[in-house]
All heavy atoms as TSV, in Angstrom:
chain	resi	resn	atom	element	x	y	z
A	1	TYR	N	N	186.881	81.811	87.437
A	1	TYR	CA	C	188.043	81.992	88.269
A	1	TYR	C	C	188.350	83.474	88.310
A	1	TYR	O	O	188.351	84.134	87.281
A	1	TYR	CB	C	189.197	81.163	87.765
A	1	TYR	CG	C	189.513	79.972	88.651
A	1	TYR	CD1	C	189.147	78.704	88.248
A	1	TYR	CD2	C	190.257	80.127	89.798
A	1	TYR	CE1	C	189.397	77.637	88.976
A	1	TYR	CE2	C	190.527	78.963	90.606
A	1	TYR	CZ	C	190.089	77.778	90.196
A	1	TYR	OH	O	190.388	76.714	90.988
A	2	THR	N	N	188.876	83.930	89.453
A	2	THR	CA	C	189.490	85.237	89.480
A	2	THR	C	C	190.978	85.173	89.241
A	2	THR	O	O	191.505	84.048	89.279
A	2	THR	CB	C	189.314	85.830	90.930
A	2	THR	OG1	O	189.936	85.000	91.849
A	2	THR	CG2	C	187.802	85.950	91.293
A	3	ASP	N	N	191.546	86.301	88.767
A	3	ASP	CA	C	192.988	86.224	88.461
A	3	ASP	C	C	193.764	85.846	89.690
A	3	ASP	O	O	194.665	85.038	89.692
A	3	ASP	CB	C	193.456	87.665	88.019
A	3	ASP	CG	C	192.952	87.951	86.637
A	3	ASP	OD1	O	192.575	87.063	85.856
A	3	ASP	OD2	O	192.833	89.154	86.281
A	4	GLU	N	N	193.407	86.432	90.888
A	4	GLU	CA	C	194.044	86.109	92.135
A	4	GLU	C	C	193.973	84.596	92.483
A	4	GLU	O	O	194.942	83.980	92.836
A	4	GLU	CB	C	193.481	86.952	93.273
A	4	GLU	CG	C	194.214	86.692	94.602
A	4	GLU	CD	C	193.640	87.521	95.690
A	4	GLU	OE1	O	192.767	88.373	95.540
A	4	GLU	OE2	O	194.021	87.287	96.920
A	5	GLY	N	N	192.754	84.014	92.338
A	5	GLY	CA	C	192.560	82.625	92.710
A	5	GLY	C	C	193.352	81.740	91.768
A	5	GLY	O	O	193.898	80.738	92.233
A	6	ARG	N	N	193.421	82.128	90.507
A	6	ARG	CA	C	194.241	81.292	89.501
A	6	ARG	C	C	195.661	81.394	89.828
A	6	ARG	O	O	196.449	80.413	89.833
A	6	ARG	CB	C	193.928	81.787	88.057
A	6	ARG	CG	C	194.488	80.878	87.035
A	6	ARG	CD	C	194.136	81.365	85.631
A	6	ARG	NE	N	192.690	81.163	85.330
A	6	ARG	CZ	C	191.835	82.158	85.237
A	6	ARG	NH1	N	192.160	83.434	85.357
A	6	ARG	NH2	N	190.543	81.889	84.926
A	7	LYS	N	N	196.181	82.648	90.166
A	7	LYS	CA	C	197.580	82.820	90.436
A	7	LYS	C	C	198.028	82.042	91.680
A	7	LYS	O	O	199.105	81.422	91.722
A	7	LYS	CB	C	197.813	84.328	90.686
A	7	LYS	CG	C	199.257	84.745	90.898
A	7	LYS	CD	C	199.404	86.215	90.921
A	7	LYS	CE	C	200.087	86.643	92.250
A	7	LYS	NZ	N	200.201	88.049	92.399
A	8	LEU	N	N	197.197	81.998	92.671
A	8	LEU	CA	C	197.429	81.333	93.959
A	8	LEU	C	C	197.136	79.776	93.891
A	8	LEU	O	O	197.272	79.126	94.829
A	8	LEU	CB	C	196.780	81.991	95.085
A	8	LEU	CG	C	197.145	83.430	95.444
A	8	LEU	CD1	C	196.271	83.990	96.462
A	8	LEU	CD2	C	198.605	83.463	95.860
A	9	LYS	N	N	196.576	79.346	92.706
A	9	LYS	CA	C	196.247	78.000	92.487
A	9	LYS	C	C	195.219	77.428	93.528
A	9	LYS	O	O	195.347	76.334	94.051
A	9	LYS	CB	C	197.458	77.092	92.389
A	9	LYS	CG	C	198.286	77.475	91.267
A	9	LYS	CD	C	199.565	76.458	91.199
A	9	LYS	CE	C	200.174	76.624	89.865
A	9	LYS	NZ	N	201.255	77.379	89.593
A	10	VAL	N	N	194.248	78.333	93.891
A	10	VAL	CA	C	193.221	77.884	94.836
A	10	VAL	C	C	192.200	77.019	94.158
A	10	VAL	O	O	191.767	77.373	93.085
A	10	VAL	CB	C	192.534	79.184	95.416
A	10	VAL	CG1	C	191.419	78.752	96.328
A	10	VAL	CG2	C	193.520	80.105	96.051
A	11	GLU	N	N	191.935	75.880	94.803
A	11	GLU	CA	C	191.011	74.939	94.301
A	11	GLU	C	C	190.086	74.525	95.478
A	11	GLU	O	O	190.455	74.659	96.619
A	11	GLU	CB	C	191.607	73.660	93.713
A	11	GLU	CG	C	192.351	73.937	92.416
A	11	GLU	CD	C	192.759	72.610	91.705
A	11	GLU	OE1	O	193.278	71.797	92.455
A	11	GLU	OE2	O	192.629	72.514	90.594
A	12	GLY	N	N	188.867	74.079	95.163
A	12	GLY	CA	C	187.976	73.615	96.222
A	12	GLY	C	C	186.554	73.970	95.887
A	12	GLY	O	O	186.256	74.190	94.607
A	13	GLU	N	N	185.707	74.002	96.860
A	13	GLU	CA	C	184.284	74.343	96.595
A	13	GLU	C	C	183.747	75.437	97.505
A	13	GLU	O	O	184.216	75.527	98.609
A	13	GLU	CB	C	183.426	73.051	96.555
A	13	GLU	CG	C	183.294	72.354	97.851
A	13	GLU	CD	C	182.364	71.100	97.758
A	13	GLU	OE1	O	181.867	70.750	96.656
A	13	GLU	OE2	O	182.322	70.381	98.737
A	14	VAL	N	N	182.862	76.139	96.950
A	14	VAL	CA	C	182.113	77.092	97.755
A	14	VAL	C	C	180.703	76.563	97.929
A	14	VAL	O	O	180.115	76.068	96.938
A	14	VAL	CB	C	182.087	78.508	96.936
A	14	VAL	CG1	C	181.174	79.449	97.728
A	14	VAL	CG2	C	183.457	79.029	96.746
A	15	LEU	N	N	180.270	76.593	99.133
A	15	LEU	CA	C	178.927	76.119	99.501
A	15	LEU	C	C	178.035	77.271	99.764
A	15	LEU	O	O	178.325	78.093	100.625
A	15	LEU	CB	C	178.909	75.159	100.718
A	15	LEU	CG	C	179.812	73.941	100.657
A	15	LEU	CD1	C	179.697	73.106	101.948
A	15	LEU	CD2	C	179.460	73.067	99.415
A	16	LEU	N	N	176.895	77.345	98.988
A	16	LEU	CA	C	176.002	78.490	99.172
A	16	LEU	C	C	174.648	77.903	99.579
A	16	LEU	O	O	174.125	77.003	98.949
A	16	LEU	CB	C	175.762	79.176	97.772
A	16	LEU	CG	C	176.976	79.753	97.087
A	16	LEU	CD1	C	176.674	80.281	95.737
A	16	LEU	CD2	C	177.580	80.888	97.984
A	17	GLN	N	N	174.139	78.497	100.663
A	17	GLN	CA	C	172.741	78.204	101.065
A	17	GLN	C	C	171.828	79.070	100.194
A	17	GLN	O	O	171.976	80.363	100.191
A	17	GLN	CB	C	172.513	78.470	102.493
A	17	GLN	CG	C	171.089	78.118	103.032
A	17	GLN	CD	C	170.926	78.271	104.545
A	17	GLN	OE1	O	171.844	78.712	105.232
A	17	GLN	NE2	N	169.764	77.947	104.982
A	18	VAL	N	N	170.878	78.486	99.446
A	18	VAL	CA	C	170.064	79.207	98.609
A	18	VAL	C	C	168.552	78.848	98.662
A	18	VAL	O	O	168.277	77.753	99.226
A	18	VAL	CB	C	170.482	79.039	97.058
A	18	VAL	CG1	C	171.888	79.420	96.816
A	18	VAL	CG2	C	170.254	77.569	96.641
A	19	ILE	N	N	167.741	79.655	98.136
A	19	ILE	CA	C	166.347	79.313	98.095
A	19	ILE	C	C	165.987	79.514	96.555
A	19	ILE	O	O	166.110	80.585	95.973
A	19	ILE	CB	C	165.412	80.264	98.855
A	19	ILE	CG1	C	165.726	80.071	100.341
A	19	ILE	CG2	C	163.943	80.006	98.640
A	19	ILE	CD1	C	165.074	81.020	101.293
A	20	PHE	N	N	165.531	78.380	95.985
A	20	PHE	CA	C	164.951	78.411	94.643
A	20	PHE	C	C	163.514	78.829	94.831
A	20	PHE	O	O	162.669	78.088	95.355
A	20	PHE	CB	C	165.020	77.000	94.043
A	20	PHE	CG	C	166.405	76.606	93.666
A	20	PHE	CD1	C	167.184	75.721	94.477
A	20	PHE	CD2	C	167.049	77.043	92.539
A	20	PHE	CE1	C	168.470	75.352	94.227
A	20	PHE	CE2	C	168.355	76.657	92.168
A	20	PHE	CZ	C	168.995	75.783	93.039
A	21	GLY	N	N	163.161	80.045	94.394
A	21	GLY	CA	C	161.886	80.698	94.669
A	21	GLY	C	C	160.772	80.182	93.789
A	21	GLY	O	O	161.066	79.861	92.625
A	22	ALA	N	N	159.593	80.230	94.381
A	22	ALA	CA	C	158.388	79.959	93.595
A	22	ALA	C	C	158.280	80.872	92.340
A	22	ALA	O	O	157.678	80.476	91.364
A	22	ALA	CB	C	157.179	80.038	94.485
A	23	SER	N	N	158.911	82.076	92.454
A	23	SER	CA	C	158.732	83.029	91.392
A	23	SER	C	C	159.704	82.727	90.212
A	23	SER	O	O	159.731	83.391	89.238
A	23	SER	CB	C	159.054	84.450	91.945
A	23	SER	OG	O	160.389	84.463	92.391
A	24	GLY	N	N	160.656	81.666	90.434
A	24	GLY	CA	C	161.657	81.385	89.466
A	24	GLY	C	C	162.951	82.126	89.672
A	24	GLY	O	O	163.863	82.096	88.806
A	25	GLN	N	N	162.983	82.911	90.724
A	25	GLN	CA	C	164.280	83.580	91.061
A	25	GLN	C	C	165.105	82.842	92.136
A	25	GLN	O	O	164.409	82.219	93.004
A	25	GLN	CB	C	163.968	84.996	91.582
A	25	GLN	CG	C	163.244	85.916	90.611
A	25	GLN	CD	C	164.085	86.256	89.399
A	25	GLN	OE1	O	165.238	86.578	89.533
A	25	GLN	NE2	N	163.512	86.111	88.188
A	26	ILE	N	N	166.328	82.953	92.117
A	26	ILE	CA	C	167.109	82.263	93.151
A	26	ILE	C	C	167.635	83.373	94.166
A	26	ILE	O	O	167.918	84.471	93.791
A	26	ILE	CB	C	168.356	81.547	92.523
A	26	ILE	CG1	C	169.062	80.667	93.603
A	26	ILE	CG2	C	169.378	82.518	91.920
A	26	ILE	CD1	C	170.017	79.687	93.064
A	27	LYS	N	N	167.532	82.974	95.421
A	27	LYS	CA	C	167.968	83.920	96.510
A	27	LYS	C	C	169.146	83.307	97.246
A	27	LYS	O	O	169.086	82.151	97.676
A	27	LYS	CB	C	166.827	84.231	97.486
A	27	LYS	CG	C	167.319	85.155	98.592
A	27	LYS	CD	C	166.165	85.363	99.522
A	27	LYS	CE	C	166.674	86.312	100.649
A	27	LYS	NZ	N	166.179	86.097	101.905
A	28	ILE	N	N	170.293	83.949	97.301
A	28	ILE	CA	C	171.444	83.491	97.984
A	28	ILE	C	C	171.211	83.893	99.511
A	28	ILE	O	O	171.131	85.061	99.846
A	28	ILE	CB	C	172.737	84.176	97.526
A	28	ILE	CG1	C	172.855	84.052	95.957
A	28	ILE	CG2	C	173.935	83.520	98.214
A	28	ILE	CD1	C	172.791	82.736	95.367
A	29	VAL	N	N	171.122	82.855	100.354
A	29	VAL	CA	C	170.893	83.156	101.703
A	29	VAL	C	C	172.226	83.495	102.421
A	29	VAL	O	O	172.378	84.466	103.138
A	29	VAL	CB	C	170.263	81.942	102.494
A	29	VAL	CG1	C	170.079	82.183	103.993
A	29	VAL	CG2	C	168.886	81.675	101.859
A	30	LYS	N	N	173.286	82.569	102.243
A	30	LYS	CA	C	174.563	82.878	102.795
A	30	LYS	C	C	175.593	81.946	102.171
A	30	LYS	O	O	175.284	80.867	101.626
A	30	LYS	CB	C	174.599	82.717	104.315
A	30	LYS	CG	C	174.347	81.266	104.821
A	30	LYS	CD	C	174.406	81.196	106.276
A	30	LYS	CE	C	174.148	79.789	106.835
A	30	LYS	NZ	N	174.247	79.647	108.266
A	31	VAL	N	N	176.808	82.345	102.365
A	31	VAL	CA	C	177.975	81.470	102.042
A	31	VAL	C	C	178.328	80.657	103.239
A	31	VAL	O	O	178.660	81.128	104.286
A	31	VAL	CB	C	179.233	82.374	101.607
A	31	VAL	CG1	C	180.466	81.411	101.309
A	31	VAL	CG2	C	178.936	83.255	100.438
A	32	MET	N	N	178.064	79.317	103.059
A	32	MET	CA	C	178.356	78.383	104.209
A	32	MET	C	C	179.780	78.085	104.336
A	32	MET	O	O	180.286	77.756	105.411
A	32	MET	CB	C	177.528	77.179	104.048
A	32	MET	CG	C	175.981	77.411	104.030
A	32	MET	SD	S	174.976	75.974	103.637
A	32	MET	CE	C	175.363	74.971	105.106
A	33	GLN	N	N	180.480	77.943	103.137
A	33	GLN	CA	C	181.914	77.612	103.101
A	33	GLN	C	C	182.467	78.369	101.916
A	33	GLN	O	O	182.068	78.213	100.830
A	33	GLN	CB	C	182.081	76.103	102.972
A	33	GLN	CG	C	183.574	75.689	102.843
A	33	GLN	CD	C	183.677	74.171	102.461
A	33	GLN	OE1	O	183.080	73.392	103.259
A	33	GLN	NE2	N	184.320	73.765	101.448
A	34	GLY	N	N	183.517	79.131	102.203
A	34	GLY	CA	C	184.088	79.939	101.111
A	34	GLY	C	C	185.558	79.618	100.919
A	34	GLY	O	O	186.208	78.960	101.707
A	35	LEU	N	N	186.069	80.174	99.775
A	35	LEU	CA	C	187.464	79.975	99.417
A	35	LEU	C	C	188.222	81.289	99.509
A	35	LEU	O	O	189.457	81.310	99.474
A	35	LEU	CB	C	187.583	79.415	98.058
A	35	LEU	CG	C	187.146	77.977	97.929
A	35	LEU	CD1	C	187.156	77.621	96.341
A	35	LEU	CD2	C	188.033	77.022	98.620
A	36	GLY	N	N	187.523	82.415	99.520
A	36	GLY	CA	C	188.217	83.720	99.529
A	36	GLY	C	C	188.778	84.028	98.136
A	36	GLY	O	O	188.343	83.406	97.141
A	37	HIS	N	N	189.539	85.068	98.082
A	37	HIS	CA	C	190.257	85.430	96.779
A	37	HIS	C	C	189.331	85.796	95.686
A	37	HIS	O	O	189.589	85.616	94.535
A	37	HIS	CB	C	191.240	84.342	96.365
A	37	HIS	CG	C	192.149	83.945	97.429
A	37	HIS	ND1	N	193.202	84.705	97.906
A	37	HIS	CD2	C	192.242	82.798	98.176
A	37	HIS	CE1	C	193.811	84.093	98.863
A	37	HIS	NE2	N	193.343	82.920	99.096
A	38	GLY	N	N	188.110	86.257	96.069
A	38	GLY	CA	C	187.062	86.644	95.078
A	38	GLY	C	C	186.307	85.472	94.508
A	38	GLY	O	O	185.328	85.718	93.738
A	39	LEU	N	N	186.642	84.247	94.932
A	39	LEU	CA	C	185.964	83.082	94.408
A	39	LEU	C	C	184.464	82.945	95.018
A	39	LEU	O	O	183.565	82.411	94.331
A	39	LEU	CB	C	186.795	81.850	94.612
A	39	LEU	CG	C	188.086	81.816	93.927
A	39	LEU	CD1	C	188.894	80.597	94.251
A	39	LEU	CD2	C	187.864	81.853	92.385
A	40	ASP	N	N	184.338	83.386	96.290
A	40	ASP	CA	C	182.924	83.362	96.795
A	40	ASP	C	C	182.034	84.271	95.985
A	40	ASP	O	O	180.953	83.809	95.658
A	40	ASP	CB	C	182.955	83.858	98.231
A	40	ASP	CG	C	183.967	83.080	99.149
A	40	ASP	OD1	O	184.491	82.019	98.706
A	40	ASP	OD2	O	184.152	83.442	100.279
A	41	GLU	N	N	182.460	85.461	95.582
A	41	GLU	CA	C	181.697	86.292	94.791
A	41	GLU	C	C	181.402	85.665	93.404
A	41	GLU	O	O	180.364	85.835	92.851
A	41	GLU	CB	C	182.347	87.686	94.646
A	41	GLU	CG	C	182.401	88.502	95.990
A	41	GLU	CD	C	183.476	88.010	96.938
A	41	GLU	OE1	O	184.294	87.205	96.577
A	41	GLU	OE2	O	183.460	88.526	98.112
A	42	SER	N	N	182.406	85.083	92.850
A	42	SER	CA	C	182.252	84.438	91.488
A	42	SER	C	C	181.254	83.336	91.579
A	42	SER	O	O	180.443	83.160	90.676
A	42	SER	CB	C	183.601	83.863	90.990
A	42	SER	OG	O	184.566	84.865	90.738
A	43	ALA	N	N	181.192	82.598	92.744
A	43	ALA	CA	C	180.266	81.515	92.898
A	43	ALA	C	C	178.820	82.030	92.976
A	43	ALA	O	O	177.890	81.534	92.450
A	43	ALA	CB	C	180.566	80.722	94.102
A	44	ILE	N	N	178.651	83.215	93.691
A	44	ILE	CA	C	177.396	83.857	93.863
A	44	ILE	C	C	176.852	84.328	92.460
A	44	ILE	O	O	175.753	84.092	92.150
A	44	ILE	CB	C	177.474	84.984	94.841
A	44	ILE	CG1	C	177.684	84.413	96.325
A	44	ILE	CG2	C	176.195	85.896	94.773
A	44	ILE	CD1	C	177.998	85.457	97.344
A	45	HIS	N	N	177.761	84.977	91.713
A	45	HIS	CA	C	177.387	85.354	90.387
A	45	HIS	C	C	176.960	84.193	89.461
A	45	HIS	O	O	175.949	84.347	88.767
A	45	HIS	CB	C	178.466	86.201	89.686
A	45	HIS	CG	C	178.676	87.477	90.375
A	45	HIS	ND1	N	177.742	88.439	90.587
A	45	HIS	CD2	C	179.804	88.053	90.890
A	45	HIS	CE1	C	178.270	89.495	91.136
A	45	HIS	NE2	N	179.588	89.298	91.381
A	46	ALA	N	N	177.667	83.106	89.567
A	46	ALA	CA	C	177.323	81.933	88.773
A	46	ALA	C	C	175.902	81.380	89.152
A	46	ALA	O	O	175.113	81.067	88.337
A	46	ALA	CB	C	178.391	80.874	88.917
A	47	ALA	N	N	175.752	81.339	90.567
A	47	ALA	CA	C	174.424	80.795	91.076
A	47	ALA	C	C	173.278	81.656	90.645
A	47	ALA	O	O	172.202	81.133	90.324
A	47	ALA	CB	C	174.483	80.688	92.650
A	48	GLU	N	N	173.530	82.978	90.584
A	48	GLU	CA	C	172.441	83.911	90.253
A	48	GLU	C	C	171.983	83.683	88.767
A	48	GLU	O	O	170.871	84.119	88.381
A	48	GLU	CB	C	172.788	85.352	90.451
A	48	GLU	CG	C	172.903	85.682	91.961
A	48	GLU	CD	C	173.488	87.033	92.211
A	48	GLU	OE1	O	174.242	87.567	91.391
A	48	GLU	OE2	O	173.296	87.539	93.315
A	49	LYS	N	N	172.751	83.060	87.980
A	49	LYS	CA	C	172.448	82.852	86.540
A	49	LYS	C	C	171.678	81.542	86.307
A	49	LYS	O	O	171.291	81.324	85.160
A	49	LYS	CB	C	173.709	82.901	85.705
A	49	LYS	CG	C	174.351	84.314	85.706
A	49	LYS	CD	C	175.616	84.263	84.843
A	49	LYS	CE	C	176.254	85.646	84.900
A	49	LYS	NZ	N	177.506	85.741	84.173
A	50	ILE	N	N	171.574	80.734	87.320
A	50	ILE	CA	C	170.863	79.439	87.154
A	50	ILE	C	C	169.424	79.690	86.795
A	50	ILE	O	O	168.750	80.474	87.457
A	50	ILE	CB	C	170.904	78.598	88.440
A	50	ILE	CG1	C	172.379	78.206	88.787
A	50	ILE	CG2	C	170.080	77.356	88.392
A	50	ILE	CD1	C	172.636	77.565	90.164
A	51	GLN	N	N	168.961	78.993	85.805
A	51	GLN	CA	C	167.583	78.977	85.399
A	51	GLN	C	C	166.942	77.719	85.790
A	51	GLN	O	O	167.582	76.612	85.602
A	51	GLN	CB	C	167.411	79.250	83.924
A	51	GLN	CG	C	167.891	80.546	83.430
A	51	GLN	CD	C	167.697	80.771	81.999
A	51	GLN	OE1	O	167.159	80.017	81.263
A	51	GLN	NE2	N	168.128	81.990	81.454
A	52	PHE	N	N	165.769	77.760	86.386
A	52	PHE	CA	C	165.090	76.561	86.921
A	52	PHE	C	C	163.603	76.669	86.838
A	52	PHE	O	O	163.136	77.770	86.719
A	52	PHE	CB	C	165.610	76.349	88.312
A	52	PHE	CG	C	165.154	77.353	89.298
A	52	PHE	CD1	C	163.988	77.269	90.015
A	52	PHE	CD2	C	165.987	78.523	89.429
A	52	PHE	CE1	C	163.657	78.297	90.861
A	52	PHE	CE2	C	165.631	79.493	90.366
A	52	PHE	CZ	C	164.429	79.396	91.043
A	53	LYS	N	N	162.925	75.590	86.965
A	53	LYS	CA	C	161.486	75.489	86.976
A	53	LYS	C	C	161.231	75.378	88.511
A	53	LYS	O	O	161.742	74.453	89.140
A	53	LYS	CB	C	161.025	74.235	86.214
A	53	LYS	CG	C	159.536	74.280	85.905
A	53	LYS	CD	C	159.193	73.153	84.984
A	53	LYS	CE	C	157.839	73.267	84.482
A	53	LYS	NZ	N	157.536	72.313	83.519
A	54	PRO	N	N	160.373	76.207	89.058
A	54	PRO	CA	C	160.069	76.130	90.468
A	54	PRO	C	C	159.529	74.750	90.907
A	54	PRO	O	O	158.856	74.109	90.123
A	54	PRO	CB	C	159.046	77.202	90.694
A	54	PRO	CG	C	159.212	78.131	89.578
A	54	PRO	CD	C	159.648	77.306	88.395
A	55	ALA	N	N	159.860	74.433	92.131
A	55	ALA	CA	C	159.321	73.151	92.729
A	55	ALA	C	C	157.775	73.278	92.917
A	55	ALA	O	O	157.244	74.454	92.978
A	55	ALA	CB	C	159.979	72.914	94.044
A	56	LEU	N	N	157.148	72.194	92.904
A	56	LEU	CA	C	155.673	72.206	93.112
A	56	LEU	C	C	155.353	71.560	94.473
A	56	LEU	O	O	155.882	70.576	94.789
A	56	LEU	CB	C	154.980	71.533	91.985
A	56	LEU	CG	C	155.101	72.089	90.599
A	56	LEU	CD1	C	154.403	71.207	89.580
A	56	LEU	CD2	C	154.589	73.456	90.537
A	57	LYS	N	N	154.416	72.167	95.195
A	57	LYS	CA	C	153.832	71.618	96.347
A	57	LYS	C	C	152.365	71.686	96.261
A	57	LYS	O	O	151.817	72.771	96.065
A	57	LYS	CB	C	154.357	72.319	97.674
A	57	LYS	CG	C	153.846	71.642	98.953
A	57	LYS	CD	C	154.546	72.386	100.088
A	57	LYS	CE	C	154.078	71.643	101.364
A	57	LYS	NZ	N	154.633	72.212	102.531
A	58	ASP	N	N	151.677	70.511	96.324
A	58	ASP	CA	C	150.207	70.480	96.149
A	58	ASP	C	C	149.809	71.179	94.787
A	58	ASP	O	O	148.842	71.854	94.686
A	58	ASP	CB	C	149.447	71.177	97.304
A	58	ASP	CG	C	149.762	70.460	98.603
A	58	ASP	OD1	O	149.823	69.253	98.610
A	58	ASP	OD2	O	149.831	71.133	99.655
A	59	GLY	N	N	150.625	71.017	93.736
A	59	GLY	CA	C	150.342	71.437	92.406
A	59	GLY	C	C	150.624	72.968	92.261
A	59	GLY	O	O	150.386	73.518	91.182
A	60	ARG	N	N	151.202	73.629	93.263
A	60	ARG	CA	C	151.486	75.044	93.129
A	60	ARG	C	C	152.942	75.322	93.309
A	60	ARG	O	O	153.704	74.580	94.083
A	60	ARG	CB	C	150.722	75.816	94.228
A	60	ARG	CG	C	149.274	75.640	94.140
A	60	ARG	CD	C	148.567	76.362	95.282
A	60	ARG	NE	N	147.872	77.488	94.782
A	60	ARG	CZ	C	146.962	78.142	95.468
A	60	ARG	NH1	N	146.808	77.833	96.808
A	60	ARG	NH2	N	146.265	79.119	94.944
A	61	PRO	N	N	153.498	76.311	92.598
A	61	PRO	CA	C	154.954	76.643	92.796
A	61	PRO	C	C	155.285	76.924	94.249
A	61	PRO	O	O	154.456	77.593	94.920
A	61	PRO	CB	C	155.143	77.943	91.930
A	61	PRO	CG	C	153.999	77.868	90.907
A	61	PRO	CD	C	152.897	77.200	91.645
A	62	ALA	N	N	156.438	76.439	94.638
A	62	ALA	CA	C	156.792	76.665	96.088
A	62	ALA	C	C	158.320	76.926	96.219
A	62	ALA	O	O	159.085	76.514	95.290
A	62	ALA	CB	C	156.444	75.418	96.915
A	63	ASP	N	N	158.706	77.606	97.232
A	63	ASP	CA	C	160.089	77.849	97.533
A	63	ASP	C	C	160.717	76.525	97.861
A	63	ASP	O	O	160.088	75.652	98.504
A	63	ASP	CB	C	160.299	78.736	98.643
A	63	ASP	CG	C	159.915	80.237	98.285
A	63	ASP	OD1	O	159.637	80.544	97.077
A	63	ASP	OD2	O	159.948	81.112	99.224
A	64	PHE	N	N	162.053	76.362	97.527
A	64	PHE	CA	C	162.759	75.162	97.944
A	64	PHE	C	C	164.147	75.590	98.316
A	64	PHE	O	O	164.902	76.216	97.589
A	64	PHE	CB	C	162.826	74.308	96.626
A	64	PHE	CG	C	163.574	72.923	96.882
A	64	PHE	CD1	C	162.908	71.908	97.557
A	64	PHE	CD2	C	164.873	72.740	96.506
A	64	PHE	CE1	C	163.557	70.695	97.789
A	64	PHE	CE2	C	165.537	71.516	96.747
A	64	PHE	CZ	C	164.914	70.579	97.417
A	65	GLU	N	N	164.491	75.220	99.561
A	65	GLU	CA	C	165.803	75.541	100.106
A	65	GLU	C	C	166.843	74.466	99.764
A	65	GLU	O	O	166.452	73.254	99.818
A	65	GLU	CB	C	165.760	75.754	101.605
A	65	GLU	CG	C	166.973	76.419	102.208
A	65	GLU	CD	C	166.770	76.846	103.593
A	65	GLU	OE1	O	165.613	77.224	104.018
A	65	GLU	OE2	O	167.738	76.842	104.361
A	66	ALA	N	N	168.021	74.836	99.437
A	66	ALA	CA	C	169.094	73.853	99.048
A	66	ALA	C	C	170.434	74.422	99.344
A	66	ALA	O	O	170.605	75.647	99.600
A	66	ALA	CB	C	168.880	73.484	97.577
A	67	VAL	N	N	171.397	73.549	99.230
A	67	VAL	CA	C	172.859	73.845	99.363
A	67	VAL	C	C	173.487	73.651	98.035
A	67	VAL	O	O	173.428	72.505	97.566
A	67	VAL	CB	C	173.581	73.164	100.521
A	67	VAL	CG1	C	175.103	73.492	100.480
A	67	VAL	CG2	C	172.938	73.423	101.812
A	68	LEU	N	N	174.004	74.704	97.407
A	68	LEU	CA	C	174.654	74.525	96.080
A	68	LEU	C	C	176.231	74.347	96.298
A	68	LEU	O	O	176.822	75.046	97.153
A	68	LEU	CB	C	174.551	75.838	95.255
A	68	LEU	CG	C	173.244	76.069	94.503
A	68	LEU	CD1	C	173.363	77.388	93.729
A	68	LEU	CD2	C	172.947	74.867	93.607
A	69	HIS	N	N	176.835	73.445	95.562
A	69	HIS	CA	C	178.253	73.233	95.651
A	69	HIS	C	C	178.778	73.814	94.337
A	69	HIS	O	O	178.507	73.188	93.254
A	69	HIS	CB	C	178.591	71.740	95.728
A	69	HIS	CG	C	178.083	71.119	97.055
A	69	HIS	ND1	N	178.905	70.521	97.902
A	69	HIS	CD2	C	176.802	71.033	97.556
A	69	HIS	CE1	C	178.174	70.061	98.915
A	69	HIS	NE2	N	176.970	70.353	98.767
A	70	ILE	N	N	179.546	74.807	94.385
A	70	ILE	CA	C	180.230	75.416	93.226
A	70	ILE	C	C	181.648	75.024	93.332
A	70	ILE	O	O	182.402	75.439	94.249
A	70	ILE	CB	C	180.086	76.944	93.116
A	70	ILE	CG1	C	178.638	77.381	93.348
A	70	ILE	CG2	C	180.731	77.459	91.821
A	70	ILE	CD1	C	177.684	77.095	92.138
A	71	VAL	N	N	182.155	74.145	92.318
A	71	VAL	CA	C	183.557	73.631	92.402
A	71	VAL	C	C	184.381	74.436	91.586
A	71	VAL	O	O	184.177	74.718	90.398
A	71	VAL	CB	C	183.552	72.159	91.942
A	71	VAL	CG1	C	184.984	71.569	91.998
A	71	VAL	CG2	C	182.629	71.361	92.833
A	72	PHE	N	N	185.620	74.803	92.123
A	72	PHE	CA	C	186.610	75.464	91.391
A	72	PHE	C	C	187.837	74.524	91.281
A	72	PHE	O	O	188.380	74.144	92.230
A	72	PHE	CB	C	187.112	76.751	92.117
A	72	PHE	CG	C	186.078	77.874	92.138
A	72	PHE	CD1	C	185.095	77.991	93.106
A	72	PHE	CD2	C	186.042	78.803	90.968
A	72	PHE	CE1	C	184.168	78.984	93.052
A	72	PHE	CE2	C	185.111	79.767	90.944
A	72	PHE	CZ	C	184.135	79.897	91.917
A	73	GLN	N	N	188.098	74.217	89.989
A	73	GLN	CA	C	189.279	73.254	89.732
A	73	GLN	C	C	190.018	73.790	88.544
A	73	GLN	O	O	189.476	73.967	87.486
A	73	GLN	CB	C	188.688	71.804	89.464
A	73	GLN	CG	C	189.699	70.794	89.334
A	73	GLN	CD	C	189.141	69.472	89.283
A	73	GLN	OE1	O	187.932	69.271	89.194
A	73	GLN	NE2	N	189.909	68.454	89.396
A	74	LEU	N	N	191.315	73.913	88.749
A	74	LEU	CA	C	192.122	74.332	87.631
A	74	LEU	C	C	192.381	73.190	86.660
A	74	LEU	O	O	192.513	72.073	87.060
A	74	LEU	CB	C	193.518	74.836	88.234
A	74	LEU	CG	C	193.411	76.130	89.013
A	74	LEU	CD1	C	194.684	76.392	89.776
A	74	LEU	CD2	C	193.106	77.352	88.185
A	75	ALA	N	N	192.458	73.549	85.324
A	75	ALA	CA	C	192.772	72.531	84.365
A	75	ALA	C	C	194.214	72.043	84.515
A	75	ALA	O	O	195.041	72.861	84.910
A	75	ALA	CB	C	192.570	73.147	82.956
A	76	SER	N	N	194.505	70.845	84.343
A	76	SER	CA	C	195.881	70.289	84.442
A	76	SER	C	C	196.660	70.635	83.294
A	76	SER	O	O	196.294	70.577	82.185
A	76	SER	CB	C	195.808	68.759	84.660
A	76	SER	OG	O	194.730	68.231	85.213
């Protein structure tokens, strides 16, 4: 959470269109739905830290496109 997002009590989800690359790197294509207040950037930074095993197609690593849902919810 960003300080501004927490102060304004912003909750919801950021949707990111991404490509899980055959190389094991994630590429952020675009923010499909954002929340603003720095939370979109926070979601991108979180997504960039995801570690994954590349998808396989015909036994070889392949790119895989997906939509990530990063949920921001304040503790009660």
